[in-house]
C-alpha positions in Angstrom: 11.2 -17.3 18.9 8.2 -17.3 21.3 9.7 -14.3 23.1 10.2 -12.5 19.8 6.7 -13.5 18.8 5.3 -11.8 22.1 7.5 -8.7 21.5 6.2 -8.3 18.1 2.5 -8.9 19.1 2.8 -6.5 22.1 4.3 -3.8 19.7 1.1 -3.9 17.7 -1.6 -4.5 20.2 -1.2 -1.0 21.9 -1.8 0.8 18.6 -4.6 -1.5 17.6 -6.6 -1.0 20.9 -5.9 2.5 21.6 -6.7 4.1 18.1 -10.2 3.8 16.7 -10.6 3.9 13.0 -11.8 7.5 13.1 -8.3 8.5 14.2 -7.3 8.0 10.5 -8.3 10.7 7.9 -8.7 8.0 5.3 -11.4 6.2 7.3 -13.3 9.5 7.5 -12.8 10.0 3.7 -14.2 6.5 3.0 -17.1 7.3 5.1 -17.8 10.5 3.3 -17.5 8.6 0.0 -20.2 6.2 1.2 -22.4 9.2 1.9 -21.7 10.8 -1.5 -19.6 13.6 -0.2 -15.9 14.6 -0.6 -15.9 16.8 2.6 -15.5 15.0 5.8 -17.8 15.6 8.7 -15.6 17.7 10.9 -12.1 19.1 11.1 -9.4 16.7 12.1 -5.7 17.4 12.3 -4.1 17.6 8.6 -7.5 18.3 7.0 -7.6 21.2 4.6 -10.4 23.7 5.3 -12.0 25.4 2.2 -15.0 27.7 2.6 -15.8 26.2 6.1 -15.7 22.6 4.9 -13.0 20.1 5.7 -11.3 18.0 3.1 -8.7 15.3 3.2 -5.7 16.7 1.3 -4.1 13.3 0.4 -4.4 11.1 -2.5 -7.5 8.9 -2.7 -6.5 5.2 -3.1 -6.1 4.4 0.6 -9.6 5.7 1.2 -11.0 3.8 -1.6 -9.4 0.6 -0.2 -11.0 1.2 3.0 -14.4 2.0 1.6 -15.8 -1.7 1.8 -14.3 -2.0 5.4 -15.9 1.1 6.5 -19.2 0.2 4.9 -19.2 -3.3 6.6 -17.9 -2.3 10.1 -18.5 1.5 10.5 -15.8 4.1 10.8 -14.9 3.5 14.4 -14.3 -0.2 14.0 -12.4 0.0 10.8 -9.0 -0.6 12.4 -6.4 0.8 10.1 -3.6 -0.8 12.1 -5.0 -4.4 11.6 -5.5 -3.5 7.9 -1.9 -2.3 7.8 -0.6 -5.5 9.2 -2.6 -7.4 6.7 -1.0 -5.3 3.9 2.4 -5.9 5.5 2.0 -9.7 5.2 0.8 -9.5 1.7 3.6 -7.2 0.7 6.1 -9.8 2.0 4.4 -12.6 0.2 4.6 -10.6 -3.1 8.2 -9.8 -2.2 8.9 -13.5 -1.8 7.5 -14.3 -5.1 9.7 -11.5 -6.7 12.7 -13.1 -5.1 11.8 -16.5 -6.5 11.4 -15.0 -9.9 14.9 -13.5 -9.6 16.0 -17.2 -9.0 17.8 -16.5 -5.8 18.4 -19.6 -3.6 15.7 -20.1 -0.9 18.3 -19.6 2.0 19.4 -16.2 0.3 15.8 -15.3 -0.5 14.6 -15.4 3.1 17.2 -13.1 4.1 16.3 -10.6 1.5 12.7 -10.6 2.4 13.6 -10.4 6.1 15.9 -7.4 5.3 12.9 -5.8 3.4 10.6 -6.4 6.2 12.7 -5.2 9.2 15.6 -3.5 7.7 13.5 -0.8 6.1 10.7 1.3 7.6 8.1 -1.1 6.5 7.4 -2.7 9.8 7.4 0.7 11.5 4.9 2.0 8.9 2.6 -1.1 9.7 2.8 -0.5 13.4 1.9 3.2 13.0 -0.7 2.9 10.3 -3.4 4.4 12.5 -1.9 7.7 11.0 -2.8 8.9 7.5 0.9 9.1 6.4 1.9 5.6 7.4 -1.3 4.0 6.2 -0.7 5.7 2.8 2.9 4.4 2.8 2.0 0.9 3.5 -0.6 1.0 0.7 1.8 2.5 -1.8 4.4 -0.1 -1.0 2.0 -2.9 -1.6 0.9 -1.5 -4.8 4.4 -0.8 -6.0 5.4 -4.4 -5.0 2.6 -5.7 -7.2 3.7 -3.6 -10.0 7.4 -5.0 -9.7 6.0 -8.5 -9.6 4.0 -8.0 -12.8 6.7 -6.2 -14.7 9.2 -8.9 -14.0 6.6 -11.6 -14.5 4.1 -11.7 -17.2 4.8 -8.2 -18.1 1.4 -6.9 -18.9 1.7 -3.1 -19.3 -1.9 -2.2 -18.3 -1.8 -4.2 -15.2 1.7 -2.8 -14.2 0.3 0.7 -14.9 -2.8 0.0 -12.9 -0.6 -1.1 -9.8 1.7 1.9 -10.2 -1.4 4.2 -10.4 -2.5 2.8 -7.0 1.0 3.6 -5.7 1.1 7.0 -7.0 -2.3 7.8 -5.8 -1.2 6.9 -2.3 2.3 8.4 -2.4 3.0 10.7 -5.4 6.8 10.2 -5.5 6.4 6.6 -6.2 6.0 7.8 -9.8 9.7 7.7 -10.1 9.5 3.9 -10.1 8.0 4.2 -13.6 11.5 4.4 -15.0 12.3 1.0 -13.7 9.1 -0.6 -14.5 9.1 0.8 -18.2 12.5 -0.8 -18.5 11.4 -4.1 -17.1 8.4 -4.1 -19.4 10.6 -3.3 -22.5 12.9 -6.2 -21.6 10.0 -8.4 -21.0 8.7 -7.7 -24.4 11.8 -8.6 -26.3 10.1 -11.8 -27.6 7.1 -9.9 -29.0 6.6 -10.7 -32.7 6.2 -7.2 -33.7 7.9 -4.1 -32.4 4.6 -2.2 -32.4 3.2 -4.6 -29.8 6.1 -4.0 -27.6 5.6 -0.2 -27.7 1.9 -0.5 -27.0 2.6 -2.7 -24.0 
C-alpha cells in the first residue's frame, strides 16, 4: 500500500509542479471576471479571437468556481491540479453516500466506488486538470454526482436542477442526465399529498 501511495503521489506531483495556474484557460477567465471583463488578457491555445480580443469559448462554471481561489492566491498560484484532486476526493465521498443510499453492503459499496474512481476516466481527468477540458470534466462530474445524490435523497427539484445546471455549464452533454434525474424526482415525490406539488417539484 505504501508503494501504491508513492506511485499515486508521483503521478500527480509532476503536473502540479510543472503547470502554473495560468496554463488553464479557466484561471485566466476567472482573473478576467475579477477585473470586470469577459475577454482574457492574451491569446492562449483554444481561445476564440473576436475583433482582436481573446475569449474563453467554454462554459463558465469552472471559471466561476475558480474565481475566489484566483482572488486569494493570484492566477499563477491557482493550481488547478490540486483543486482537481480535491474535487476528485469530494466526488468519491458523494459517490459513497449514493452507494449507501442504495443500501449496498459496505464490502460491495467500496468496490463500486473504487471502480468509479479508477475504472473510469475520473482519476486521469484529475491528474490532467491543468488542461481546460479535463478541469471542466472533473467539475461536471462533481456537480452531476451532487445532483444524483439529491435526486435519490431528499428529492428537492430546485437543488437537483441547480447541481445539474452546474454540470451542464461545465460540460454541455451532461444535459442528457436530466432524463434520469426527472425520473428519480418523480419517484421520490410519490408520497406528495397533492399531484400538483409533485409536478412543481
